[in-house]
C-alpha positions as a Markdown table, in Angstrom:
| # | Residue | x | y | z |
|---|---|---|---|---|
| 1 | Unk | 10.1 | -42.3 | 7.7 |
| 2 | Unk | 13.7 | -42.9 | 8.8 |
| 3 | Unk | 12.5 | -44.0 | 12.2 |
| 4 | Unk | 10.9 | -47.1 | 10.5 |
| 5 | Unk | 14.1 | -48.2 | 8.9 |
| 6 | Unk | 16.2 | -47.2 | 11.9 |
| 7 | Unk | 14.2 | -47.4 | 15.2 |
| 8 | Unk | 17.2 | -46.8 | 17.4 |
| 9 | Unk | 17.6 | -43.4 | 15.8 |
| 10 | Unk | 20.4 | -41.7 | 13.8 |
| 11 | Unk | 23.7 | -41.0 | 15.3 |
| 12 | Unk | 24.0 | -37.3 | 16.1 |
| 13 | Unk | 26.2 | -35.7 | 13.6 |
| 14 | Unk | 29.1 | -33.6 | 14.8 |
| 15 | Unk | 28.7 | -29.9 | 14.3 |
| 16 | Unk | 30.2 | -28.3 | 11.2 |
| 17 | Unk | 33.2 | -26.2 | 11.7 |
| 18 | Unk | 31.3 | -23.3 | 10.1 |
| 19 | Unk | 28.3 | -23.7 | 12.3 |
| 20 | Unk | 28.2 | -21.4 | 15.3 |
| 21 | Unk | 27.6 | -22.9 | 18.7 |
| 22 | Unk | 26.0 | -20.9 | 21.5 |
| 23 | Unk | 25.6 | -21.4 | 25.2 |
| 24 | Unk | 22.6 | -23.6 | 26.2 |
| 25 | Unk | 20.1 | -21.4 | 28.1 |
| 26 | Unk | 19.3 | -24.2 | 30.6 |
| 27 | Unk | 22.9 | -25.5 | 31.1 |
| 28 | Unk | 25.7 | -23.0 | 30.7 |
| 29 | Unk | 28.4 | -25.7 | 30.5 |
| 30 | Unk | 26.9 | -27.0 | 27.3 |
| 31 | Unk | 26.9 | -25.6 | 23.7 |
| 32 | Unk | 24.0 | -25.9 | 21.3 |
| 33 | Unk | 23.4 | -25.2 | 17.6 |
| 34 | Unk | 21.2 | -22.3 | 16.4 |
| 35 | Unk | 18.7 | -24.6 | 14.7 |
| 36 | Unk | 15.0 | -23.9 | 14.5 |
| 37 | Unk | 14.1 | -26.2 | 17.4 |
| 38 | Unk | 16.4 | -24.2 | 19.7 |
| 39 | Unk | 15.2 | -20.7 | 18.7 |
| 40 | Unk | 12.4 | -20.3 | 21.2 |
| 41 | Unk | 14.8 | -21.1 | 24.1 |
| 42 | Unk | 17.5 | -18.8 | 22.7 |
| 43 | Unk | 15.0 | -16.0 | 22.2 |
| 44 | Unk | 13.7 | -16.3 | 25.7 |
| 45 | Unk | 17.3 | -16.1 | 27.0 |
| 46 | Unk | 17.8 | -12.9 | 25.1 |
| 47 | Unk | 14.6 | -11.6 | 26.5 |
| 48 | Unk | 15.7 | -12.4 | 30.0 |
| 49 | Unk | 19.0 | -10.7 | 29.5 |
| 50 | Unk | 17.3 | -7.6 | 28.2 |
| 51 | Unk | 14.9 | -7.6 | 31.2 |
| 52 | Unk | 17.8 | -7.9 | 33.6 |
| 53 | Unk | 19.6 | -4.9 | 31.9 |
| 54 | Unk | 16.5 | -2.8 | 32.2 |
| 55 | Unk | 16.1 | -3.8 | 35.8 |
| 56 | Unk | 19.7 | -2.9 | 36.6 |
| 57 | Unk | 19.3 | 0.5 | 34.9 |
| 58 | Unk | 16.1 | 1.1 | 36.9 |
| 59 | Unk | 17.9 | 0.3 | 40.1 |
| 60 | Unk | 20.6 | 2.8 | 39.2 |
| 61 | Unk | 18.0 | 5.5 | 38.5 |
| 62 | Unk | 16.3 | 4.7 | 41.8 |
| 63 | Unk | 19.5 | 4.9 | 43.7 |
| 64 | Unk | 20.3 | 8.3 | 42.1 |
| 65 | Unk | 16.8 | 9.6 | 43.0 |
| 66 | Unk | 17.2 | 8.5 | 46.6 |
| 67 | Unk | 20.5 | 10.3 | 46.8 |
| 68 | Unk | 18.9 | 13.5 | 45.4 |
| 69 | Unk | 16.1 | 13.2 | 48.0 |
| 70 | Unk | 18.7 | 12.8 | 50.8 |
| 71 | Unk | 20.4 | 16.0 | 49.6 |
| 72 | Unk | 17.1 | 17.8 | 49.5 |
| 73 | Unk | 17.0 | 18.3 | 45.8 |
| 74 | Unk | 13.7 | 18.4 | 44.0 |
| 75 | Unk | 12.8 | 15.1 | 42.1 |
| 76 | Unk | 9.9 | 13.9 | 40.0 |
| 77 | Unk | 7.6 | 11.1 | 40.9 |
| 78 | Unk | 9.1 | 7.7 | 41.5 |
| 79 | Unk | 9.0 | 5.5 | 38.4 |
| 80 | Unk | 7.9 | 1.9 | 38.7 |
| 81 | Unk | 10.0 | -1.0 | 37.9 |
| 82 | Unk | 9.7 | -1.6 | 34.1 |
| 83 | Unk | 10.3 | -5.4 | 34.6 |
| 84 | Unk | 7.8 | -5.9 | 37.4 |
| 85 | Unk | 4.9 | -8.2 | 36.4 |
| 86 | Unk | 1.5 | -6.8 | 37.1 |
| 87 | Unk | -0.9 | -9.0 | 38.9 |
| 88 | Unk | -4.4 | -9.4 | 37.6 |
| 89 | Unk | -6.2 | -9.3 | 40.9 |
| 90 | Unk | -9.9 | -9.4 | 41.6 |
| 91 | Unk | -10.7 | -6.2 | 39.7 |
| 92 | Unk | -9.0 | -7.4 | 36.6 |
| 93 | Unk | -10.9 | -10.7 | 36.8 |
| 94 | Unk | -14.2 | -8.8 | 37.3 |
| 95 | Unk | -13.5 | -6.6 | 34.3 |
| 96 | Unk | -12.7 | -9.6 | 32.1 |
| 97 | Unk | -16.0 | -11.3 | 33.2 |
| 98 | Unk | -18.0 | -8.2 | 32.4 |
| 99 | Unk | -16.4 | -7.9 | 28.9 |
| 100 | Unk | -17.0 | -11.6 | 28.2 |
| 101 | Unk | -20.7 | -11.3 | 29.2 |
| 102 | Unk | -21.1 | -8.1 | 27.1 |
| 103 | Unk | -19.6 | -9.8 | 24.1 |
| 104 | Unk | -21.9 | -12.8 | 24.5 |
| 105 | Unk | -25.0 | -10.6 | 24.9 |
| 106 | Unk | -24.1 | -8.4 | 21.9 |
| 107 | Unk | -23.4 | -11.6 | 19.8 |
| 108 | Unk | -26.8 | -12.9 | 20.8 |
| 109 | Unk | -28.4 | -9.7 | 19.5 |
| 110 | Unk | -26.4 | -9.8 | 16.3 |
| 111 | Unk | -27.1 | -13.5 | 15.5 |
| 112 | Unk | -30.6 | -14.1 | 16.9 |
| 113 | Unk | -32.1 | -10.6 | 17.3 |
| 114 | Unk | -32.4 | -11.2 | 21.1 |
| 115 | Unk | -29.9 | -10.3 | 23.8 |
| 116 | Unk | -30.5 | -13.6 | 25.5 |
| 117 | Unk | -30.2 | -15.8 | 22.4 |
| 118 | Unk | -34.0 | -16.4 | 22.3 |
| 119 | Unk | -34.1 | -17.8 | 25.8 |
| 120 | Unk | -37.5 | -17.3 | 27.5 |
| 121 | Unk | -37.2 | -19.4 | 30.6 |
| 122 | Unk | -38.2 | -18.6 | 34.2 |
| 123 | Unk | -34.8 | -17.1 | 35.0 |
| 124 | Unk | -35.2 | -14.1 | 32.7 |
| 125 | Unk | -38.7 | -13.2 | 33.9 |
| 126 | Unk | -38.7 | -10.5 | 36.5 |
| 127 | Unk | -41.6 | -12.1 | 38.5 |
| 128 | Unk | -39.2 | -14.9 | 39.4 |
| 129 | Unk | -37.1 | -12.5 | 41.5 |
| 130 | Unk | -39.7 | -10.0 | 42.7 |
| 131 | Unk | -42.9 | -11.2 | 44.3 |
| 132 | Unk | -46.2 | -10.0 | 43.0 |
| 133 | Unk | -48.0 | -7.3 | 45.0 |
| 134 | Unk | -51.0 | -9.3 | 46.1 |
| 135 | Unk | -51.5 | -7.1 | 49.1 |
| 136 | Unk | -50.6 | -7.9 | 52.7 |
| 137 | Unk | -49.8 | -11.1 | 54.5 |
| 138 | Unk | -52.1 | -11.8 | 57.5 |
| 139 | Unk | -51.7 | -14.2 | 60.3 |
| 140 | Unk | -54.9 | -16.1 | 61.3 |
| 141 | Unk | -55.3 | -14.2 | 64.5 |
| 142 | Unk | -54.9 | -10.8 | 62.8 |
| 143 | Unk | -57.2 | -11.7 | 60.0 |
| 144 | Unk | -59.8 | -12.7 | 62.6 |
| 145 | Unk | -60.0 | -9.1 | 63.7 |
| 146 | Unk | -61.5 | -8.1 | 60.3 |
| 147 | Unk | -64.6 | -10.2 | 60.6 |
| 148 | Unk | -67.1 | -7.4 | 60.1 |
| 149 | Unk | -68.1 | -6.9 | 63.8 |
| 150 | Unk | -66.2 | -3.5 | 63.9 |
| 151 | Unk | -67.9 | -1.1 | 61.4 |
| 152 | Unk | -64.7 | 1.0 | 61.2 |
| 153 | Unk | -62.7 | -2.0 | 59.9 |
| 154 | Unk | -63.2 | -3.6 | 56.5 |
| 155 | Unk | -64.4 | -7.2 | 56.1 |
| 156 | Unk | -61.7 | -9.6 | 54.8 |
| 157 | Unk | -62.4 | -13.0 | 53.5 |
| 158 | Unk | -59.7 | -15.7 | 53.2 |
| 159 | Unk | -60.2 | -18.4 | 50.6 |
| 160 | Unk | -57.5 | -21.1 | 50.2 |
| 161 | Unk | -54.7 | -19.0 | 51.8 |
| 162 | Unk | -55.5 | -15.8 | 49.8 |
| 163 | Unk | -57.8 | -13.0 | 50.8 |
| 164 | Unk | -60.0 | -10.5 | 49.2 |
| 165 | Unk | -61.5 | -7.3 | 50.6 |
| 166 | Unk | -65.2 | -6.9 | 50.3 |
| 167 | Unk | -66.6 | -3.6 | 49.2 |
| 168 | Unk | -68.2 | -1.4 | 51.8 |
| 169 | Unk | -71.9 | -2.1 | 51.9 |
């Protein structure tokens, strides 16, 4: 609650002579203390240094491999850069989506006993996507040819835009 008594803030204390100062990761001309608030930034700086060392070692190995290839010596397969960031891409996104859907479906089965969380709307019925097999579709002129005048053709009756075939009499 010191900010209530002193709204302008406390005067920054000078560093102790025993306290170690390190280079600021964002500004090399500045020194900072190793306090808890600075630890993520300092750890990231160490990580970046390690990545740079690994990259330089990989470049050296790559150069040696290319020299061996130019001399005609046998070499193994080319190793990839250990510091290169892999892109997710469309395949990774698709795989993630499939995993999420699979987890949702299995959770539905676990919690409700139904893969679709007890949903029974029109979107889960197969008839929504596949038409029923009511027979054939006829135009008016084509349906008129089945009027019973030709004994080799059946008689079709159309009632309210649907038809039925009469049994042979």
